[in-house]
N, C-alpha and C positions, 0 to 999 in steps of 0.2 A: 621377780614376780610383780605383771601387769597387772594395774587397779582396774577396777570395768569404769568405762568413762559416767555411765552413767551413777557411781558411788558418790564421783564427783562430782556429779552435776547436781546430785539432790544437796550437795553441803552449799555447794556454789548458792541454787536457787533460793534458801531458804537463807542467806545471809547478804544476798545481793540485793535482794528483793524490797527492802525493808531496812530502815535507817536500825541498827543494833542500840540495843539496851545493854547491854553487858558493857562490864567496866574493860578499859584500855590492855588491861596481863592477861583477861580471856582472852582478849578477839587478836593477840599477839603472838598466843596459841595456837589459836585453831589456824591463824596464816602461815604459822609456820606448817604445823600438819601439812597445810592443801601443799605448800611448797613445795615438802618431802613429797607429796604424792605425786606430785606435775613432774618434778624429777625422775619417781621411780616407773615411769611408763606410764601415763593417759593415755596415750595413743593406739590406735588400733592395732592390735596384737603384743602390744606391749613395745611396738619398736621406741625407740629415743627421739625423739625427734625435734631438730633443733629451726626456731625459726629464721627468717633471714635479718641481719643486722639493722639497728634501728638507727638512723641518722637523726630523728627527729627536725629534719628541714621541710618544710611546705611542698607538699605534692603535687601533681597536673592539676591544672581547674581546667580542663574541657579536653572535650574527647580527641585531640590532639595528641593525648597523651596513648602509649599502646593500647588498642583497643581488645575487652575480651574476647574469645571466641565463643557466640552464643550457640548452647546444644541443640538439637531437636528435638530432644525431650529432656525432662526436666526429672531428677534425682526425686521431688515429693510435689505433687501438685500440693500439698497443705499451703496455705496463706497465713504469714502473723499480721495482723489491723492493729495499726498504731491511731491516734487520733489524725494524725500528719501523716501520713506513708503508708502503704502495703509494701511489706516483704515477702518475697516470694525467691521459689530457686529461675533464675533467668531459661526462654526457652524460644523456638523459634516464632512459634504460635502465639507466645504472650505478646510479642513485639509488633505485628501482624497491624494492629490498630493503629499505631503509632507511625506506620508511613516510612518506618526505619531512622526515624526523628531521634533518637535518642543520648545521651551520655554517657562515655566508658572509660573505665580504665583499669592497670592492674596492679597489685602490688604484689599475687605468687600467686602459683598457683595451687586452685583449689575449688570448689564451686563458685558460678558467677552468680550474685544477688539481683535480685531485681527490686529496686527501688523505687515505688510509683507514688510521687506528690499525690497527696488531698487536696491540700493548701498550697499557697505558695511559703518558701522557706529561706532567709536572706542569712546571708554567711554561714553558709552548710560544710560543714568541715567534717573525716574524719579519720579518726585515732587509733595508733595502738592503745597499749594499756598494761600497765603494770599494779601488785601487789600493791594498796594499801594502808600502811601501817599506823595509819592516824586515826580518829573517828570517821565517823560516816560509812560510807559506801566501800564492800572489801576491794573494787580497783582505782585508778585513780588516771585522768589522758596521762598518755607520755608523749609519743611522736607522732605530729600529722603526716599522714600519708596522706592527702587527699582534699583538697578546700576549692569552690565556685565562689563567685558575690551569689548567688542566687540557683536556685531548681525550681519548677515553673510545672504548675499542671498540667499534664500533656506532652511533659519530657520528661521520662524517665531515667536513668543510672544503674547502667548494668557495673557492676562491681565484681573483680575475682578476689574474690581474698582466702587466702588459707585460712585452715584450722587443724591446728598443732593438739589434738584431743578435745574432751569437753570444754577444759576449764579454757582455756584462749576467748578473749574476749577483746571488741574495738569497740571506742566510744563514737558516740556520733552525736555534735553539737549545732545547734544554727539559732538562728533565732523565728519564733512563729509571727503569723497577721499581726498580732499585736503589740509586737517588740519585745513579748518576753521569752530569754537564752532558754534555751530546751537542752539537755544533757541526756541525753540516755547510753543503755550500754548494749551490747550486741552477741551475741556468746549460741553455741551451739547445744544443741535440746535435750540431748540423750538419748532421742526417741528414733524409729524406723522409721523410714518415709511414707508408710502404708500407716501408721499410729497418729500422727499428728506433724505439724512443720516442724522442720526440723532444728530451726533457729528460734530463739529466746530473748525478747527484746523488756528490759527492765530501765525504770525511773530510775536518774539521781534520788537518790534521799537530799540531796539538797534543794529537788523540783516537790511544787506544792502538789499534796498527796489527795486525793481522793478518798470520799468514803465508799468499803466496800459496799455491795448491796447487801441487804437482811440475809440473815441464814435461814433455809428454809425449814420447816420441822415437818418433817419425815416420817415420824412413826403415829398415825392417826387412822379414826378406821376408816373403812371403806365404804362410802354410800351404797345404800340398793339403790338398783338400777343405773349405776356408771358404767359410761359407754363411749366407746372409740368416737370417733368424727364420722361422720358417712365418705368411703374415697370416690362414691360412683362404683362398686363391685365388692364385691366378696374376697375378703381379705383370706389369704391361703399361709401367711407366713409375716412375722411379725420380728421388726429388727432396732435394734435401740444403739446408741452412740453417747457417752460423757465426757470423753477425752480430748473434747477437739476446744478451738478459742478459747475464752475465761468464761466459765461456767457455762459450758454450753452443753445443749441437751437436744436430742432428734430422737423423731420414733418416725420407721417409714413401715406402710403396711404394702406387701406385696401379694398379686392376684398373678391371676393366670395371664400368657401370650404377652410377659412382659409388662403386665398394669402396675403401678405404684403410686403414691401419694406419698411425699417426705414433710413431718413439723419440724422445725430447728427454732432453735434460739440462743441466745450468748448476750454478755453485757460488751460495752466496748469504749472503751476510756475518751469523752468527748471534753472539748475545751468550752469551760463558760464562766468567760470573762467578767466581770472584773476577780470572782472568788476561784478560780484556777479550772480544776479538774471535774466530771461527772460524769460516775458507769452510769450509759444508759443503757437500756433492754432494746436488741432487734431482734425480732420475730419476721421470722418467712417461711414460707414453703415452697416446693415444685411439686408436679409429676409426672408422668409418662411422654407426656407436650415436651418438658423441657429435657430430659436425661434418659438414661439408658443403666438398667442394672443384669451385673450380673454375679450370681450367689456361687459359692463352692466352698461346702462342707456349713460350717457355723459360721462363715464370715460373707459378708454383703458386699459389693463395690458397687460407686454411686459416681456415673458418668455425668459430670453437669460444666456448664460453660462459667467457668470462674470467676469471668468478668461480670455477670448478672446473678450467680447464688453461692453461697461461702457457705452452702449444705458441706460435715462430713462426704469424705471419702469411702470410708470405711466403717464397716455396722457391724453388730455380733446379733447371731444369733438367740433369739427368745419367745417362752412361753407365751400364751393369751396373756394369764394370769397375772405374767411378772411385768409385761409390755404394759397392760391396764394399769397397775400400780405405777407405771414408772409416766405414763403419759397423766395419771392424777398429780403429778408433782408438775406439772410442765403447765407452764401461761395459758391464757384462754389465746386464741390465735390463731384468722381464717375457719372459724367454727360453726359460724353465722348457719342456720336454715331455714330458712324462708321461703312460703308459699308463692314469692311472686322477688324478684329483685329489685334491688333498690330504684334502679334508671326503668323500671315501668311507670308507664302513664295511667292516668285515670280512664282511660279509651282502652288501654290495655286490660286493664281488672277488667272494668264494665264487661268487659267480650270472654272473661274468663270464666268457666262452670263451674258454679257452685257458688261466684263472689252475691254479695248481696250487699247496694246498697244503706245503713246504717240510717246515717244523716248529715248532710252539707258533704265534707269530704272525710268520711269516717266510710268505710267499708271493713268490712266479715268474711274470711274465706279461711275454713278450714280450721278452726277454731281460732282465728290470731285475726286481731283487731289490725287496720290498715290504716295510719292518717296521714292525711297530705295535707300540705304547709303551702304556702305563696312566700317566693325568695326576693329578696330587693330587687331582682335582677330582675323578675317578673316573668320566670320561672317557676311550676308545678311539683314537685317533687314532693316524697315518700319523707315524712317527718319521723313516725316512727312508728315500728310493731310492736302489738302489748297483749301480752294471752294472760286471763284474768281466770281460766276454767281449768282443771286438774286433762293433761293431756301432752298437746305440743312442747316442744322444750326450746326452742328456738335455736338450738345447736348446744345448746348447756351444759350439755353433759350427761340429759338426763334427770335432770329438774323439774321436778314438779312443783305446783300451784298444793300447795296444802302441809307439805314439808318441811321440817326446821331450815332457817337461814341457816342456821351451822351447820349442818347434810350439805346445803351447797356451797358451804364455804370450802369443805372437805372433798370439794370435785375440784381444786385448780389449787394451784402452787397455792402457799401460803407462810408466813414466817411470823413469831410471836408477834403479838401486837396488831394493830390495826390498818396502822398507817406507815411504809406502805406495805401490803400484802407480799408486792414482789414488784421488779421494774423501781422505774422514778416519773414523776412529775412530767418530765419532759418526753417521755413514750410511753411506749405500752406499758399499764400499770394494773393493781390492783390495789381495792381500795375495800377497807368496810366501815360503815360511820353511820349517822342518824340522819331522818330527817329533819325539816324544822318543827315539825309536829313529835320529835323525838322518837319515829319506828325505824328500826335494823334497817339498814340499807347498803347493800353489795352491789359492787360497780365495777367491771373488770374492761381495760380497754383494749381494743388493737389496732393493727395502721385504719379499719377501715370502720369498724363498729364499735359501739358505745354499750354494752351491755351492762341494766339493771334488776336487781334483783328486791323486792320488795315483802316488807314481812310487818305485820301488826307486834301490839306492844310484848306480847307473848313469843315473836320472833317464828311464826306461822306464817310464809311465804301468802300473799295476797297476791303475788302480779309477775311476770316476769315481762321487761322491756328489753329492744334493740331500734339502736338510735345511730342510723348510716351517718358514716362524718362525710359533710360537704362543703366547698369552696364558699358556697354563697349562706348569707346569713338569711334566717327567717324573719317574716316582719313581724308576727307577733306567735305567743306560745299558750 
């Protein structure tokens, strides 16, 4: 009887992703059970598959080896991200940006995977693996099947590798740009090509581990006036995805005539020398100017350029209420709603109907105070937007001056404790703290703005502020 590959994969991922805590005897029993399952036929349809005989000899060192046949269309458009490279199914269009310059090798008949370096890697090798009966990882490196002195950015590797069921694994070992030796394990993911990336990469337990991101608190009251961001059109349907990348979340609002906007976020493992690695939150968005959508039944397919957008390709339908709760647990991301854009000049603001000059570089428009400032580079830029009366929310999901700051906190993703509410100091994040005077302050940061919510000692919101991110420093504050 065939054992479902997803079952094997579930066991594999639980064991291989972390250092085992159990005794060796228990582990050996589990490894024996896994071996029996594998021999019983974890391949498709229960067919017993036999991998090629391993020699343990060094493999090809360049593209002079047999070249992989690059297909026109990929098995899956999903991408697996690591700090050092991206991994996906190879296809002709994905190699066009490289002008035909890529390394290639064939180990056996199977999918052609494309490894695209983000950082330079030296002594890059690919190995077969075998079950590890000792402590640590469930697999250990066996025969080397490919090696190169270096693999540089701009020169991807197309590798044709056979997978004999979901328990097949390969080892990838190299030195990163800091001279650290990195060992990874590559296996099939047990998921369909429309669900997620079909491949899983786990780090050896011998490698320095990164602290996982904070766990979100999901059971929270929904604040009054909680709202979606303004997509620029009237939403007609709502679509969600929470099964892509690492802790990925995506909300897509769709309107008529193919209009849509999608907000998405996920965590990416990033080198943090000399401490090891950190999970950095990635936030992004795209709209109908950067892709297209096609809905069929309860599923929606998002078509966009994988080179510029790492959004999920398949989303599920949801009602407005479920989508709003889902959105509440996502981070602040491309939501600022401002009366004039950050690059507006004082002259352009002065010509805007309704704009009132309060004093010096401070203006008032539609209930929002707009403060200009001089930079060290001699420019005059908008330094801040402030709201001190109920009315505008600056895009903070309906937050209002006069409500509780704890109610505002419930409008965004949040974990237990105050720092971080989500994210990390190196990327987008949320923070709950106190001013020098002891007043509570909420702060949310995305790629372009830092939003702050101020309150009095009783926790009543007294002001909302939006600070644009500029490359130049202001001469005074």
